N, C-alpha and C positions, 0 to 999 in steps of 0.2 A: 388444721390442728387436730381434727378427729383421727387422722391416720399417723399422728406423730408418735412413733415408737420410742423416741428418746424421752418423752415426758408422758407416761401413762396416766398420771393424775389429770393433767390438762386435757388429754385425749378423751378421758371419760367425761369430763365436764362438757366438752364440745359435743359429744355424743348425746348427752342428756338434753342439751339445748336444741340440737337438731331434731330430736324426737318430737318436740312440741312446735317446731317452726312451720309456719305456713306463709307462702308468698303473699305479698311483697315484704311486709314488715310484721313482726310479732313482738308485742311488748310482754316482758316476762318479769316475774318476781322469783328470784332464786335464792336458795340457801348457799352458804359458803362452800358446801360440798358439791354444788352443781345441781341439786334437786330442784326442779321447777315446781313451785307451789301454786302459781297462778299465772295465767297468760291470756292474752286477747290479741286477735288479729287486727291489724290496722283497718282493713276494710270493714269489719264488723264494728269496730270502734267508731269509724266515721258514720256508718249507718245509724248507730245509736245517738250520736251527737247531732245528726241532722233532724232528729225528731223534735217536734215542738213540745214543751213541757205539758201542755194541755192535752196532747194526744194520748189516747189510752195505751197503756203498756210502756210508756216512757220510763226508762230506767234511771232517770235523774230528776232532780228537782232544783229549784232555785232557793230552797230554804236555808242553805248553808251560807248565804251571803254572796255567793258567786253568781254572776250574771251570764257567764259564758258556759254553754252546755258542755263543751269539750273539757274545760277545766273541772267542772263538777263531776263529769263522768270519769276523768282520769283520777281524781282524788278518791272517788268511790272504788275504782279498780285497785289503787294502792292500799286503801284501807282493807279491802277484801283480802288482798295478798298478805298483809301483815297478820290478819286473823287466821288465815290458812297456815301461815308459817308457825304460829304459836302451837298449832296442833302437832307439828313435827318436832318442835323444841321440847314439848312436854313429854315426849317418849323417852 
Protein backbone atom coordinates (compact mmCIF):
# COMPACT_ATOMS: atom_id res chain seq x y z
CA UNK A 1 0.00 0.00 0.00
CA UNK A 2 2.84 2.39 0.78
CA UNK A 3 4.08 2.24 -2.82
CA UNK A 4 0.59 2.53 -4.34
CA UNK A 5 0.99 5.36 -6.84
CA UNK A 6 -2.67 5.13 -7.87
CA UNK A 7 -3.88 6.12 -4.41
CA UNK A 8 -1.51 8.70 -2.87
CA UNK A 9 -3.79 9.33 0.15
CA UNK A 10 -3.78 5.67 1.12
CA UNK A 11 -0.06 5.48 0.40
CA UNK A 12 0.61 8.37 2.79
CA UNK A 13 -1.49 6.73 5.55
CA UNK A 14 0.46 3.49 5.12
CA UNK A 15 3.73 5.41 5.33
CA UNK A 16 2.68 7.12 8.57
CA UNK A 17 1.73 3.78 10.13
CA UNK A 18 4.94 2.10 9.04
CA UNK A 19 7.00 4.88 10.64
CA UNK A 20 5.68 3.82 14.07
CA UNK A 21 5.60 0.07 13.46
CA UNK A 22 7.86 -2.25 15.43
CA UNK A 23 7.91 -6.02 14.99
CA UNK A 24 5.85 -8.14 15.71
CA UNK A 25 2.69 -6.17 16.49
CA UNK A 26 2.10 -2.49 17.16
CA UNK A 27 -1.17 -1.21 18.61
CA UNK A 28 -1.94 2.28 17.33
CA UNK A 29 -4.45 5.05 17.79
CA UNK A 30 -4.64 7.10 14.60
CA UNK A 31 -6.54 10.10 13.33
CA UNK A 32 -8.58 9.73 10.12
CA UNK A 33 -5.78 11.49 8.21
CA UNK A 34 -3.34 8.74 9.22
CA UNK A 35 -1.49 10.63 11.95
CA UNK A 36 -0.47 8.22 14.71
CA UNK A 37 -1.20 9.85 18.05
CA UNK A 38 -0.34 6.92 20.32
CA UNK A 39 1.22 3.50 19.91
CA UNK A 40 2.61 0.61 21.91
CA UNK A 41 4.52 -2.47 20.84
CA UNK A 42 2.95 -5.81 21.75
CA UNK A 43 6.13 -7.03 23.44
CA UNK A 44 6.20 -3.96 25.70
CA UNK A 45 2.47 -4.34 26.34
CA UNK A 46 2.95 -7.96 27.39
CA UNK A 47 5.84 -6.97 29.65
CA UNK A 48 3.62 -4.38 31.33
CA UNK A 49 0.72 -6.78 31.82
CA UNK A 50 3.02 -9.46 33.25
CA UNK A 51 3.77 -7.22 36.25
CA UNK A 52 1.89 -7.81 39.43
CA UNK A 53 -0.08 -4.76 40.66
CA UNK A 54 1.89 -4.63 43.88
CA UNK A 55 5.22 -4.42 42.01
CA UNK A 56 6.80 -0.99 42.09
CA UNK A 57 6.42 0.86 38.81
CA UNK A 58 3.40 -1.11 37.65
CA UNK A 59 1.53 1.01 35.11
CA UNK A 60 -1.91 -0.34 35.88
CA UNK A 61 -4.12 -0.89 38.86
CA UNK A 62 -7.18 -2.89 39.67
CA UNK A 63 -9.06 0.18 40.81
CA UNK A 64 -11.24 0.41 37.70
CA UNK A 65 -13.11 -2.75 38.53
CA UNK A 66 -11.07 -4.77 36.05
CA UNK A 67 -9.28 -7.81 37.38
CA UNK A 68 -7.32 -8.64 34.25
CA UNK A 69 -4.04 -6.68 33.94
CA UNK A 70 -4.11 -6.79 30.14
CA UNK A 71 -7.63 -5.36 30.01
CA UNK A 72 -6.75 -2.59 32.44
CA UNK A 73 -3.53 -1.74 30.58
CA UNK A 74 -5.29 -1.77 27.19
CA UNK A 75 -8.04 0.54 28.45
CA UNK A 76 -5.39 2.90 29.83
CA UNK A 77 -3.62 2.82 26.45
CA UNK A 78 -6.87 3.72 24.66
CA UNK A 79 -7.66 6.52 27.13
CA UNK A 80 -4.19 7.98 26.66
CA UNK A 81 -4.66 7.78 22.90
CA UNK A 82 -7.96 9.65 23.07
CA UNK A 83 -6.37 12.36 25.24
CA UNK A 84 -3.47 12.72 22.82
CA UNK A 85 -5.89 12.87 19.87
CA UNK A 86 -7.70 15.79 21.53
CA UNK A 87 -4.48 17.80 21.30
CA UNK A 88 -4.43 17.35 17.51
CA UNK A 89 -8.13 18.09 17.12
CA UNK A 90 -7.84 21.34 19.08
CA UNK A 91 -5.38 22.74 16.51
